[in-house]
Every structure is written in structure tokens, then in C-alpha cells.
PyMOL Python script that loads the backbone (N, CA, C, O; Angstrom):
from pymol import cmd

cmd.read_pdbstr("""\
ATOM      1  N   MET A   1       1.095  -1.697  -0.124  1.00  0.00           N
ATOM      2  CA  MET A   1       0.110   0.227   0.263  1.00  0.00           C
ATOM      3  C   MET A   1       1.174   0.894   0.160  1.00  0.00           C
ATOM      4  O   MET A   1       2.330   0.615   0.478  1.00  0.00           O
ATOM      5  N   ARG A   2       0.468   2.309  -0.567  1.00  0.00           N
ATOM      6  CA  ARG A   2       0.915   3.505  -0.680  1.00  0.00           C
ATOM      7  C   ARG A   2       1.114   4.407   0.787  1.00  0.00           C
ATOM      8  O   ARG A   2       0.355   4.496   1.751  1.00  0.00           O
ATOM      9  N   SER A   3       2.329   4.972   0.558  1.00  0.00           N
ATOM     10  CA  SER A   3       2.304   5.813   2.030  1.00  0.00           C
ATOM     11  C   SER A   3       1.408   7.007   1.934  1.00  0.00           C
ATOM     12  O   SER A   3       1.244   7.381   0.773  1.00  0.00           O
ATOM     13  N   ASP A   4       0.831   7.654   2.783  1.00  0.00           N
ATOM     14  CA  ASP A   4       0.213   8.424   3.267  1.00  0.00           C
ATOM     15  C   ASP A   4       0.887   9.811   2.481  1.00  0.00           C
ATOM     16  O   ASP A   4       0.054  10.604   2.042  1.00  0.00           O
ATOM     17  N   LYS A   5       1.600   9.975   2.383  1.00  0.00           N
ATOM     18  CA  LYS A   5       2.531  11.072   1.360  1.00  0.00           C
ATOM     19  C   LYS A   5       2.326  10.936   0.160  1.00  0.00           C
ATOM     20  O   LYS A   5       1.805  11.904  -0.395  1.00  0.00           O
ATOM     21  N   GLY A   6       2.617   9.823  -0.608  1.00  0.00           N
ATOM     22  CA  GLY A   6       2.443   9.761  -1.618  1.00  0.00           C
ATOM     23  C   GLY A   6       0.916   9.686  -1.944  1.00  0.00           C
ATOM     24  O   GLY A   6       0.822   9.865  -3.158  1.00  0.00           O
ATOM     25  N   LYS A   7      -0.205   9.519  -1.447  1.00  0.00           N
ATOM     26  CA  LYS A   7      -1.481   9.698  -1.617  1.00  0.00           C
ATOM     27  C   LYS A   7      -1.706  11.054  -1.759  1.00  0.00           C
ATOM     28  O   LYS A   7      -2.159  11.503  -2.812  1.00  0.00           O
ATOM     29  N   ARG A   8      -1.320  12.067  -0.387  1.00  0.00           N
ATOM     30  CA  ARG A   8      -1.290  13.700  -0.556  1.00  0.00           C
ATOM     31  C   ARG A   8      -0.848  14.179  -1.883  1.00  0.00           C
ATOM     32  O   ARG A   8      -1.314  15.109  -2.541  1.00  0.00           O
ATOM     33  N   GLN A   9       0.163  13.358  -2.172  1.00  0.00           N
ATOM     34  CA  GLN A   9       0.870  14.279  -3.291  1.00  0.00           C
ATOM     35  C   GLN A   9      -0.122  13.870  -4.962  1.00  0.00           C
ATOM     36  O   GLN A   9      -0.295  14.745  -5.810  1.00  0.00           O
ATOM     37  N   GLU A  10      -0.523  12.774  -5.091  1.00  0.00           N
ATOM     38  CA  GLU A  10      -1.127  12.490  -5.921  1.00  0.00           C
ATOM     39  C   GLU A  10      -2.446  13.173  -5.772  1.00  0.00           C
ATOM     40  O   GLU A  10      -3.001  13.211  -6.871  1.00  0.00           O
ATOM     41  N   ARG A  11      -3.144  13.716  -4.849  1.00  0.00           N
ATOM     42  CA  ARG A  11      -4.251  14.398  -4.681  1.00  0.00           C
ATOM     43  C   ARG A  11      -3.791  15.655  -5.069  1.00  0.00           C
ATOM     44  O   ARG A  11      -4.295  16.270  -6.010  1.00  0.00           O
ATOM     45  N   LEU A  12      -2.683  16.153  -4.268  1.00  0.00           N
ATOM     46  CA  LEU A  12      -2.327  17.734  -4.894  1.00  0.00           C
ATOM     47  C   LEU A  12      -1.871  17.697  -6.831  1.00  0.00           C
ATOM     48  O   LEU A  12      -2.191  18.630  -7.567  1.00  0.00           O
ATOM     49  N   ILE A  13      -1.444  16.999  -7.115  1.00  0.00           N
ATOM     50  CA  ILE A  13      -1.225  16.874  -8.320  1.00  0.00           C
ATOM     51  C   ILE A  13      -2.726  16.400  -9.324  1.00  0.00           C
ATOM     52  O   ILE A  13      -2.849  16.688 -10.514  1.00  0.00           O
ATOM     53  N   ALA A  14      -3.599  15.748  -8.627  1.00  0.00           N
ATOM     54  CA  ALA A  14      -4.803  15.758  -9.688  1.00  0.00           C
ATOM     55  C   ALA A  14      -5.603  16.659  -9.429  1.00  0.00           C
ATOM     56  O   ALA A  14      -6.397  17.077 -10.272  1.00  0.00           O
ATOM     57  N   ARG A  15      -5.520  17.187  -8.028  1.00  0.00           N
ATOM     58  CA  ARG A  15      -6.498  18.211  -7.870  1.00  0.00           C
ATOM     59  C   ARG A  15      -5.752  19.994  -8.883  1.00  0.00           C
ATOM     60  O   ARG A  15      -6.431  20.980  -9.168  1.00  0.00           O
ATOM     61  N   SER A  16      -4.583  19.833  -9.103  1.00  0.00           N
ATOM     62  CA  SER A  16      -3.855  21.057  -9.532  1.00  0.00           C
ATOM     63  C   SER A  16      -4.286  20.878 -11.396  1.00  0.00           C
ATOM     64  O   SER A  16      -4.429  21.838 -12.154  1.00  0.00           O
ATOM     65  N   LEU A  17      -4.439  19.224 -11.840  1.00  0.00           N
ATOM     66  CA  LEU A  17      -5.547  19.191 -13.279  1.00  0.00           C
ATOM     67  C   LEU A  17      -6.760  19.259 -13.139  1.00  0.00           C
ATOM     68  O   LEU A  17      -7.381  19.337 -14.199  1.00  0.00           O
ATOM     69  N   GLY A  18      -7.356  19.259 -12.204  1.00  0.00           N
ATOM     70  CA  GLY A  18      -8.741  19.570 -11.980  1.00  0.00           C
ATOM     71  C   GLY A  18      -9.612  18.130 -12.487  1.00  0.00           C
ATOM     72  O   GLY A  18     -10.421  17.921 -13.392  1.00  0.00           O
ATOM     73  N   VAL A  19      -9.007  17.286 -11.426  1.00  0.00           N
ATOM     74  CA  VAL A  19      -9.562  16.066 -11.642  1.00  0.00           C
ATOM     75  C   VAL A  19      -9.145  15.502 -10.183  1.00  0.00           C
ATOM     76  O   VAL A  19      -8.359  15.983  -9.367  1.00  0.00           O
ATOM     77  N   GLU A  20      -9.995  14.225 -10.114  1.00  0.00           N
ATOM     78  CA  GLU A  20      -9.601  13.542  -8.382  1.00  0.00           C
ATOM     79  C   GLU A  20      -8.557  11.840  -8.977  1.00  0.00           C
ATOM     80  O   GLU A  20      -8.370  11.161  -9.987  1.00  0.00           O
ATOM     81  N   ARG A  21      -8.115  11.909  -7.322  1.00  0.00           N
ATOM     82  CA  ARG A  21      -6.999  10.671  -7.057  1.00  0.00           C
ATOM     83  C   ARG A  21      -8.103   9.759  -7.466  1.00  0.00           C
ATOM     84  O   ARG A  21      -9.227   9.960  -7.007  1.00  0.00           O
ATOM     85  N   LEU A  22      -7.853   8.647  -8.397  1.00  0.00           N
ATOM     86  CA  LEU A  22      -8.393   7.229  -8.474  1.00  0.00           C
ATOM     87  C   LEU A  22      -7.921   6.419  -7.092  1.00  0.00           C
ATOM     88  O   LEU A  22      -6.737   6.473  -6.759  1.00  0.00           O
ATOM     89  N   PRO A  23      -8.881   5.671  -6.305  1.00  0.00           N
ATOM     90  CA  PRO A  23      -8.437   5.211  -5.308  1.00  0.00           C
ATOM     91  C   PRO A  23      -7.582   4.077  -5.367  1.00  0.00           C
ATOM     92  O   PRO A  23      -7.681   3.388  -6.382  1.00  0.00           O
ATOM     93  N   ASN A  24      -6.956   3.817  -4.701  1.00  0.00           N
ATOM     94  CA  ASN A  24      -6.024   1.906  -5.202  1.00  0.00           C
ATOM     95  C   ASN A  24      -7.316   0.888  -4.672  1.00  0.00           C
ATOM     96  O   ASN A  24      -7.707   0.654  -3.529  1.00  0.00           O
ATOM     97  N   ASP A  25      -7.622   0.575  -5.512  1.00  0.00           N
ATOM     98  CA  ASP A  25      -8.595  -0.369  -5.286  1.00  0.00           C
ATOM     99  C   ASP A  25      -7.672  -1.821  -5.660  1.00  0.00           C
ATOM    100  O   ASP A  25      -8.507  -2.665  -5.988  1.00  0.00           O
ATOM    101  N   GLY A  26      -7.016  -2.101  -5.693  1.00  0.00           N
ATOM    102  CA  GLY A  26      -5.961  -3.184  -6.124  1.00  0.00           C
ATOM    103  C   GLY A  26      -6.069  -3.718  -7.402  1.00  0.00           C
ATOM    104  O   GLY A  26      -5.496  -4.768  -7.693  1.00  0.00           O
ATOM    105  N   ARG A  27      -6.815  -3.035  -8.272  1.00  0.00           N
ATOM    106  CA  ARG A  27      -6.094  -3.038  -9.872  1.00  0.00           C
ATOM    107  C   ARG A  27      -5.478  -2.228 -10.534  1.00  0.00           C
ATOM    108  O   ARG A  27      -5.713  -1.047 -10.277  1.00  0.00           O
ATOM    109  N   ARG A  28      -5.052  -2.360 -10.995  1.00  0.00           N
ATOM    110  CA  ARG A  28      -4.017  -1.699 -12.135  1.00  0.00           C
ATOM    111  C   ARG A  28      -4.252  -0.823 -12.694  1.00  0.00           C
ATOM    112  O   ARG A  28      -4.679  -1.109 -13.813  1.00  0.00           O
ATOM    113  N   HIS A  29      -4.178   0.588 -12.421  1.00  0.00           N
ATOM    114  CA  HIS A  29      -4.358   1.960 -13.212  1.00  0.00           C
ATOM    115  C   HIS A  29      -4.107   3.282 -12.805  1.00  0.00           C
ATOM    116  O   HIS A  29      -3.999   3.553 -11.609  1.00  0.00           O
ATOM    117  N   ASN A  30      -4.015   4.036 -13.593  1.00  0.00           N
ATOM    118  CA  ASN A  30      -3.622   5.401 -13.719  1.00  0.00           C
ATOM    119  C   ASN A  30      -3.633   5.843 -11.948  1.00  0.00           C
ATOM    120  O   ASN A  30      -4.058   5.003 -11.155  1.00  0.00           O
ATOM    121  N   ASP A  31      -3.279   6.817 -11.583  1.00  0.00           N
ATOM    122  CA  ASP A  31      -3.431   7.561 -10.193  1.00  0.00           C
ATOM    123  C   ASP A  31      -4.353   8.563 -10.435  1.00  0.00           C
ATOM    124  O   ASP A  31      -5.107   8.963  -9.549  1.00  0.00           O
ATOM    125  N   ALA A  32      -4.355   8.976 -11.498  1.00  0.00           N
ATOM    126  CA  ALA A  32      -5.599   9.698 -11.852  1.00  0.00           C
ATOM    127  C   ALA A  32      -5.657   9.865 -13.480  1.00  0.00           C
ATOM    128  O   ALA A  32      -4.666   9.593 -14.158  1.00  0.00           O
ATOM    129  N   GLU A  33      -7.178  10.443 -14.211  1.00  0.00           N
ATOM    130  CA  GLU A  33      -6.844  10.494 -15.482  1.00  0.00           C
ATOM    131  C   GLU A  33      -7.791  12.002 -16.002  1.00  0.00           C
ATOM    132  O   GLU A  33      -8.772  12.410 -15.382  1.00  0.00           O
ATOM    133  N   THR A  34      -7.303  12.567 -17.081  1.00  0.00           N
ATOM    134  CA  THR A  34      -8.098  13.647 -17.475  1.00  0.00           C
ATOM    135  C   THR A  34      -8.742  12.795 -19.101  1.00  0.00           C
ATOM    136  O   THR A  34      -8.433  11.714 -19.603  1.00  0.00           O
ATOM    137  N   VAL A  35      -9.504  13.626 -19.440  1.00  0.00           N
ATOM    138  CA  VAL A  35      -9.952  13.062 -21.024  1.00  0.00           C
ATOM    139  C   VAL A  35      -9.181  12.611 -21.554  1.00  0.00           C
ATOM    140  O   VAL A  35      -9.338  11.565 -22.183  1.00  0.00           O
ATOM    141  N   CYS A  36      -7.783  13.425 -21.461  1.00  0.00           N
ATOM    142  CA  CYS A  36      -6.803  13.208 -22.588  1.00  0.00           C
ATOM    143  C   CYS A  36      -5.889  12.325 -22.319  1.00  0.00           C
ATOM    144  O   CYS A  36      -5.301  11.612 -23.132  1.00  0.00           O
ATOM    145  N   PHE A  37      -5.685  12.378 -20.558  1.00  0.00           N
ATOM    146  CA  PHE A  37      -3.914  11.883 -20.029  1.00  0.00           C
ATOM    147  C   PHE A  37      -4.469  10.989 -18.785  1.00  0.00           C
ATOM    148  O   PHE A  37      -5.371  11.044 -17.950  1.00  0.00           O
ATOM    149  N   GLY A  38      -3.428  10.160 -19.146  1.00  0.00           N
ATOM    150  CA  GLY A  38      -3.702   9.103 -17.958  1.00  0.00           C
ATOM    151  C   GLY A  38      -2.244   9.723 -16.839  1.00  0.00           C
ATOM    152  O   GLY A  38      -1.104  10.001 -17.210  1.00  0.00           O
ATOM    153  N   ILE A  39      -2.635   9.763 -15.888  1.00  0.00           N
ATOM    154  CA  ILE A  39      -1.437  10.430 -15.004  1.00  0.00           C
ATOM    155  C   ILE A  39      -0.829   9.411 -13.763  1.00  0.00           C
ATOM    156  O   ILE A  39      -1.536   8.898 -12.895  1.00  0.00           O
ATOM    157  N   GLU A  40       0.615   9.249 -13.889  1.00  0.00           N
ATOM    158  CA  GLU A  40       1.039   8.505 -12.729  1.00  0.00           C
ATOM    159  C   GLU A  40       1.782   9.547 -12.028  1.00  0.00           C
ATOM    160  O   GLU A  40       2.683  10.177 -12.581  1.00  0.00           O
ATOM    161  N   ALA A  41       1.424   9.737 -10.837  1.00  0.00           N
ATOM    162  CA  ALA A  41       2.165  10.607 -10.187  1.00  0.00           C
ATOM    163  C   ALA A  41       3.526  10.206  -9.284  1.00  0.00           C
ATOM    164  O   ALA A  41       3.150   9.340  -8.494  1.00  0.00           O
ATOM    165  N   LYS A  42       4.590  10.413  -9.133  1.00  0.00           N
ATOM    166  CA  LYS A  42       5.882   9.971  -8.620  1.00  0.00           C
ATOM    167  C   LYS A  42       6.319  11.537  -8.133  1.00  0.00           C
ATOM    168  O   LYS A  42       6.323  12.589  -8.771  1.00  0.00           O
ATOM    169  N   ALA A  43       6.662  11.255  -6.815  1.00  0.00           N
ATOM    170  CA  ALA A  43       7.110  12.294  -5.913  1.00  0.00           C
ATOM    171  C   ALA A  43       8.746  12.045  -5.431  1.00  0.00           C
ATOM    172  O   ALA A  43       8.832  12.034  -4.203  1.00  0.00           O
ATOM    173  N   ARG A  44       9.705  11.899  -5.943  1.00  0.00           N
ATOM    174  CA  ARG A  44      11.118  11.053  -5.625  1.00  0.00           C
ATOM    175  C   ARG A  44      12.097  12.158  -6.320  1.00  0.00           C
ATOM    176  O   ARG A  44      11.737  12.789  -7.314  1.00  0.00           O
ATOM    177  N   LYS A  45      12.893  12.266  -5.933  1.00  0.00           N
ATOM    178  CA  LYS A  45      13.902  12.653  -6.214  1.00  0.00           C
ATOM    179  C   LYS A  45      14.669  12.280  -7.283  1.00  0.00           C
ATOM    180  O   LYS A  45      15.231  13.061  -8.052  1.00  0.00           O
ATOM    181  N   ARG A  46      14.699  10.724  -7.346  1.00  0.00           N
ATOM    182  CA  ARG A  46      15.415   9.534  -8.626  1.00  0.00           C
ATOM    183  C   ARG A  46      14.410   8.957  -8.809  1.00  0.00           C
ATOM    184  O   ARG A  46      13.574   8.897  -7.908  1.00  0.00           O
ATOM    185  N   LEU A  47      14.173   8.274 -10.221  1.00  0.00           N
ATOM    186  CA  LEU A  47      13.434   7.386 -10.362  1.00  0.00           C
ATOM    187  C   LEU A  47      14.011   6.030 -10.481  1.00  0.00           C
ATOM    188  O   LEU A  47      15.016   5.852 -11.171  1.00  0.00           O
ATOM    189  N   PRO A  48      13.416   5.035  -9.830  1.00  0.00           N
ATOM    190  CA  PRO A  48      14.351   4.135  -9.546  1.00  0.00           C
ATOM    191  C   PRO A  48      14.534   3.394 -10.886  1.00  0.00           C
ATOM    192  O   PRO A  48      13.682   3.735 -11.707  1.00  0.00           O
ATOM    193  N   LYS A  49      15.429   2.457 -11.341  1.00  0.00           N
ATOM    194  CA  LYS A  49      16.280   1.794 -12.443  1.00  0.00           C
ATOM    195  C   LYS A  49      14.879   0.968 -13.153  1.00  0.00           C
ATOM    196  O   LYS A  49      14.541   1.072 -14.332  1.00  0.00           O
ATOM    197  N   LEU A  50      14.300   0.273 -12.271  1.00  0.00           N
ATOM    198  CA  LEU A  50      13.083  -0.512 -12.808  1.00  0.00           C
ATOM    199  C   LEU A  50      12.665   0.646 -13.485  1.00  0.00           C
ATOM    200  O   LEU A  50      13.367   0.503 -14.486  1.00  0.00           O
ATOM    201  N   VAL A  51      11.896   1.934 -13.731  1.00  0.00           N
ATOM    202  CA  VAL A  51      11.218   2.954 -13.967  1.00  0.00           C
ATOM    203  C   VAL A  51      11.971   3.154 -15.251  1.00  0.00           C
ATOM    204  O   VAL A  51      11.402   3.027 -16.335  1.00  0.00           O
ATOM    205  N   THR A  52      13.277   3.472 -15.142  1.00  0.00           N
ATOM    206  CA  THR A  52      13.783   4.358 -16.138  1.00  0.00           C
ATOM    207  C   THR A  52      14.509   3.010 -16.886  1.00  0.00           C
ATOM    208  O   THR A  52      15.585   3.265 -17.427  1.00  0.00           O
ATOM    209  N   ASP A  53      14.182   2.043 -16.947  1.00  0.00           N
ATOM    210  CA  ASP A  53      14.440   0.962 -17.704  1.00  0.00           C
ATOM    211  C   ASP A  53      13.376   0.596 -18.750  1.00  0.00           C
ATOM    212  O   ASP A  53      13.492   0.231 -19.920  1.00  0.00           O
ATOM    213  N   GLY A  54      12.163   0.833 -17.866  1.00  0.00           N
ATOM    214  CA  GLY A  54      10.814   0.606 -18.761  1.00  0.00           C
ATOM    215  C   GLY A  54      10.682   1.753 -19.336  1.00  0.00           C
ATOM    216  O   GLY A  54       9.792   1.664 -20.183  1.00  0.00           O
ATOM    217  N   MET A  55      11.136   2.799 -19.291  1.00  0.00           N
ATOM    218  CA  MET A  55      11.012   3.741 -20.203  1.00  0.00           C
ATOM    219  C   MET A  55      11.754   3.827 -21.304  1.00  0.00           C
ATOM    220  O   MET A  55      11.362   4.195 -22.411  1.00  0.00           O
ATOM    221  N   ALA A  56      12.798   3.496 -21.011  1.00  0.00           N
ATOM    222  CA  ALA A  56      13.786   3.351 -22.161  1.00  0.00           C
ATOM    223  C   ALA A  56      13.600   2.059 -23.554  1.00  0.00           C
ATOM    224  O   ALA A  56      13.962   2.005 -24.730  1.00  0.00           O
ATOM    225  N   GLN A  57      12.845   1.166 -22.628  1.00  0.00           N
ATOM    226  CA  GLN A  57      11.932   0.254 -23.583  1.00  0.00           C
ATOM    227  C   GLN A  57      10.807   0.976 -24.395  1.00  0.00           C
ATOM    228  O   GLN A  57      10.587   0.611 -25.549  1.00  0.00           O
ATOM    229  N   CYS A  58      10.143   1.915 -23.868  1.00  0.00           N
ATOM    230  CA  CYS A  58       8.740   2.207 -24.440  1.00  0.00           C
ATOM    231  C   CYS A  58       8.934   3.337 -25.593  1.00  0.00           C
ATOM    232  O   CYS A  58       9.637   4.344 -25.497  1.00  0.00           O
ATOM    233  N   GLU A  59       8.219   2.972 -26.606  1.00  0.00           N
ATOM    234  CA  GLU A  59       8.128   4.638 -27.578  1.00  0.00           C
ATOM    235  C   GLU A  59       6.916   5.237 -27.531  1.00  0.00           C
ATOM    236  O   GLU A  59       6.652   5.876 -28.550  1.00  0.00           O
ATOM    237  N   ARG A  60       5.971   5.240 -26.555  1.00  0.00           N
ATOM    238  CA  ARG A  60       5.191   6.259 -26.109  1.00  0.00           C
ATOM    239  C   ARG A  60       4.760   6.741 -24.842  1.00  0.00           C
ATOM    240  O   ARG A  60       3.732   6.344 -24.293  1.00  0.00           O
ATOM    241  N   TYR A  61       5.775   7.857 -24.225  1.00  0.00           N
ATOM    242  CA  TYR A  61       5.970   8.380 -23.135  1.00  0.00           C
ATOM    243  C   TYR A  61       5.828   9.962 -23.499  1.00  0.00           C
ATOM    244  O   TYR A  61       5.828  10.634 -24.530  1.00  0.00           O
ATOM    245  N   VAL A  62       5.721  10.169 -22.251  1.00  0.00           N
ATOM    246  CA  VAL A  62       5.832  11.695 -21.814  1.00  0.00           C
ATOM    247  C   VAL A  62       6.314  11.857 -20.629  1.00  0.00           C
ATOM    248  O   VAL A  62       5.877  11.210 -19.677  1.00  0.00           O
ATOM    249  N   VAL A  63       7.472  12.914 -20.492  1.00  0.00           N
ATOM    250  CA  VAL A  63       7.601  12.866 -18.583  1.00  0.00           C
ATOM    251  C   VAL A  63       7.916  14.290 -18.634  1.00  0.00           C
ATOM    252  O   VAL A  63       8.832  14.679 -19.359  1.00  0.00           O
ATOM    253  N   LEU A  64       7.179  15.159 -17.869  1.00  0.00           N
ATOM    254  CA  LEU A  64       7.490  16.434 -17.402  1.00  0.00           C
ATOM    255  C   LEU A  64       7.062  16.624 -15.472  1.00  0.00           C
ATOM    256  O   LEU A  64       6.301  16.098 -14.659  1.00  0.00           O
ATOM    257  N   ARG A  65       7.998  17.594 -15.500  1.00  0.00           N
ATOM    258  CA  ARG A  65       7.927  18.024 -14.382  1.00  0.00           C
ATOM    259  C   ARG A  65       6.536  18.880 -14.236  1.00  0.00           C
ATOM    260  O   ARG A  65       6.137  19.587 -15.161  1.00  0.00           O
ATOM    261  N   LEU A  66       5.823  18.754 -12.979  1.00  0.00           N
ATOM    262  CA  LEU A  66       4.099  19.042 -13.060  1.00  0.00           C
ATOM    263  C   LEU A  66       4.388  20.422 -13.184  1.00  0.00           C
ATOM    264  O   LEU A  66       3.640  20.801 -14.085  1.00  0.00           O
ATOM    265  N   CYS A  67       5.221  21.626 -12.684  1.00  0.00           N
ATOM    266  CA  CYS A  67       4.604  22.785 -13.272  1.00  0.00           C
ATOM    267  C   CYS A  67       5.543  23.073 -14.777  1.00  0.00           C
ATOM    268  O   CYS A  67       5.550  24.248 -15.144  1.00  0.00           O
ATOM    269  N   ASP A  68       6.310  22.078 -15.635  1.00  0.00           N
ATOM    270  CA  ASP A  68       5.805  22.409 -16.756  1.00  0.00           C
ATOM    271  C   ASP A  68       4.814  21.954 -17.600  1.00  0.00           C
ATOM    272  O   ASP A  68       4.519  22.423 -18.699  1.00  0.00           O
ATOM    273  N   PHE A  69       4.138  20.682 -16.826  1.00  0.00           N
ATOM    274  CA  PHE A  69       3.161  20.554 -17.513  1.00  0.00           C
ATOM    275  C   PHE A  69       2.045  21.438 -17.363  1.00  0.00           C
ATOM    276  O   PHE A  69       1.197  21.517 -18.251  1.00  0.00           O
ATOM    277  N   VAL A  70       1.986  22.036 -16.421  1.00  0.00           N
ATOM    278  CA  VAL A  70       0.793  23.503 -15.969  1.00  0.00           C
ATOM    279  C   VAL A  70       1.307  24.517 -16.490  1.00  0.00           C
ATOM    280  O   VAL A  70       0.585  25.508 -16.381  1.00  0.00           O
ATOM    281  N   ASP A  71       2.108  24.656 -16.931  1.00  0.00           N
ATOM    282  CA  ASP A  71       2.414  25.988 -17.899  1.00  0.00           C
ATOM    283  C   ASP A  71       1.712  25.524 -19.467  1.00  0.00           C
ATOM    284  O   ASP A  71       1.045  26.268 -20.186  1.00  0.00           O
ATOM    285  N   TRP A  72       2.018  24.311 -19.701  1.00  0.00           N
ATOM    286  CA  TRP A  72       1.514  24.305 -20.624  1.00  0.00           C
ATOM    287  C   TRP A  72      -0.393  23.912 -21.143  1.00  0.00           C
ATOM    288  O   TRP A  72      -0.876  24.026 -22.269  1.00  0.00           O
ATOM    289  N   PHE A  73      -0.959  23.540 -20.105  1.00  0.00           N
ATOM    290  CA  PHE A  73      -1.586  22.920 -19.658  1.00  0.00           C
ATOM    291  C   PHE A  73      -3.323  23.775 -19.210  1.00  0.00           C
ATOM    292  O   PHE A  73      -4.390  23.929 -19.804  1.00  0.00           O
ATOM    293  N   GLY A  74      -2.705  24.186 -17.689  1.00  0.00           N
ATOM    294  CA  GLY A  74      -3.383  24.889 -17.020  1.00  0.00           C
ATOM    295  C   GLY A  74      -2.517  25.436 -15.318  1.00  0.00           C
ATOM    296  O   GLY A  74      -1.360  25.154 -15.007  1.00  0.00           O
ATOM    297  N   ALA A  75      -3.550  26.279 -14.448  1.00  0.00           N
ATOM    298  CA  ALA A  75      -2.978  26.709 -13.941  1.00  0.00           C
ATOM    299  C   ALA A  75      -2.723  25.799 -12.418  1.00  0.00           C
ATOM    300  O   ALA A  75      -3.373  24.830 -12.025  1.00  0.00           O
ATOM    301  N   LEU A  76      -1.724  26.381 -11.844  1.00  0.00           N
ATOM    302  CA  LEU A  76      -1.486  25.691 -10.511  1.00  0.00           C
ATOM    303  C   LEU A  76      -1.743  26.459  -9.210  1.00  0.00           C
ATOM    304  O   LEU A  76      -1.440  27.632  -8.987  1.00  0.00           O
ATOM    305  N   PRO A  77      -2.372  25.569  -8.365  1.00  0.00           N
ATOM    306  CA  PRO A  77      -3.088  26.037  -7.181  1.00  0.00           C
ATOM    307  C   PRO A  77      -1.622  26.364  -6.037  1.00  0.00           C
ATOM    308  O   PRO A  77      -0.516  25.824  -6.032  1.00  0.00           O
ATOM    309  N   ALA A  78      -2.061  27.213  -5.347  1.00  0.00           N
ATOM    310  CA  ALA A  78      -1.124  27.858  -4.312  1.00  0.00           C
ATOM    311  C   ALA A  78      -0.621  27.073  -3.424  1.00  0.00           C
ATOM    312  O   ALA A  78       0.380  27.418  -2.796  1.00  0.00           O
ATOM    313  N   GLU A  79      -1.204  25.927  -3.227  1.00  0.00           N
ATOM    314  CA  GLU A  79      -0.304  25.214  -2.311  1.00  0.00           C
ATOM    315  C   GLU A  79       0.378  24.300  -2.669  1.00  0.00           C
ATOM    316  O   GLU A  79       0.739  23.553  -1.760  1.00  0.00           O
ATOM    317  N   ILE A  80       0.787  23.999  -3.913  1.00  0.00           N
ATOM    318  CA  ILE A  80       1.475  23.145  -4.740  1.00  0.00           C
ATOM    319  C   ILE A  80       3.263  24.086  -5.229  1.00  0.00           C
ATOM    320  O   ILE A  80       3.406  25.085  -5.934  1.00  0.00           O
ATOM    321  N   ASP A  81       4.174  23.375  -4.621  1.00  0.00           N
ATOM    322  CA  ASP A  81       5.451  24.249  -4.921  1.00  0.00           C
ATOM    323  C   ASP A  81       6.132  23.857  -6.266  1.00  0.00           C
ATOM    324  O   ASP A  81       6.643  22.785  -6.588  1.00  0.00           O
ATOM    325  N   LYS A  82       6.009  24.934  -6.913  1.00  0.00           N
ATOM    326  CA  LYS A  82       6.466  24.766  -8.378  1.00  0.00           C
ATOM    327  C   LYS A  82       7.999  24.630  -8.555  1.00  0.00           C
ATOM    328  O   LYS A  82       8.513  24.650  -9.673  1.00  0.00           O
ATOM    329  N   THR A  83       8.763  24.482  -7.326  1.00  0.00           N
ATOM    330  CA  THR A  83      10.077  24.190  -7.490  1.00  0.00           C
ATOM    331  C   THR A  83      10.784  22.578  -7.345  1.00  0.00           C
ATOM    332  O   THR A  83      11.974  22.274  -7.429  1.00  0.00           O
ATOM    333  N   GLN A  84       9.722  21.790  -7.126  1.00  0.00           N
ATOM    334  CA  GLN A  84       9.671  20.713  -7.158  1.00  0.00           C
ATOM    335  C   GLN A  84       9.999  19.544  -8.386  1.00  0.00           C
ATOM    336  O   GLN A  84       9.855  18.345  -8.151  1.00  0.00           O
TER     337      GLN A  84
END
""", "prot")
cmd.dss("prot")
cmd.show_as("cartoon", "prot")
cmd.util.cbc("prot")
cmd.orient("prot")
């Protein structure tokens, strides 16, 4: 099960994009979804090797810092730190 810190971060990111965090119900799905995007929220200084290796094999993915995404697609609420 995810930590409370991880859940809080997922909620903040989902809220900043105008959607709600999807509950962890034991099925594999995104942390949140918009009409156009599936969102996986990760709050780490460095991604694990397993993730970076998987991204190297993937043909279709986009990775952006939250503040860069919001600059393109929407406003960021005050409670999220844009420097992370």
C-alpha cells in the first residue's frame, strides 16, 4: 500500500489538473485521469532503475515536471510548490 505522503502528493497533482485521484482498489490503473491523459504521480528525487529501464523500452511516453505540464495545460494552485 502507498504511503500517506504518496497519496497526498497524488491528490495535489490530480487537483492541480482539475481531476480527482483514483482510489487504490487493487486493480492496476492510473493515479488520476483526464479526458486526454493518464496520470502517474511520482514524488521522488530519482526514479528507480526499474522505471527508467522500462521507459527506455517504451515507444510512447511523455515525462514532464508538474510545473512544466501546468505551464502548458493549466494553472497551479497555491499549495503546490512549483520548484519540485
